[in-house]
C-alpha positions, 0 to 999 in steps of 0.5 A: 513507537517501534513494534516488537516482534510479538506485537508485529506478528498478529498484525502482519497476519492481517496483511497476507499480501505484504512481505516482511523483512528485517532489513533497515530495522524492519519493513514491509513490501508489496507489489500492486498490479492494476488494470492499466497505468491510469488506474495505477496513477489513481491509486497513487494519487489517492494514497498520496492524499492520505499519506500527506494528511497523516504525515507518513509517506511510502517509498514507492515506484511505478512502472506502467500498471505496477506500483512497488511499495516499501513501508518503514518508519524512519523515526523509529528505525523499523515498523510502527502502527503508522506503517500498518495503518498505511498498508491497510489503507493501501489494501482497501484502496487497491481492493476498491479499484479492483472492483471497478469494472473495466470499460466496455462497449456496453458501458459506453451506451448508457 
C-alpha cells in the first residue's frame, strides 16, 4: 500500500539521512560512505541477503567506498512500508559497520 503524505512525514522524520523526492510517485535516496571498498561490499552483501529474503530490492550503485541507494515500491508507484523498513535496516547495518574499528598494528598483535 502506498503511504500517504500524512503517513510518510513522521516516518521520514525518523530517517534524517534520507532525502525524499516526489519523483516517480515518491522515493527516498541516500549515499552511504564506508571506510573502503571491502566495507562497502560487505554492506551490500548483508543488504542483498535481507532484500532477497523480504522480496524488496533497492536500486543502488557502488563506486569504491560509496553506495548510492534509491528506494521506491514499483507495485504501488511510490513509497510503502517496505521502503521504510529497508531504509531502517540499511541505516542499522551501516551504523554497525561504522562502529567496527579500522585495522591497526595493535590489533594485528592480538
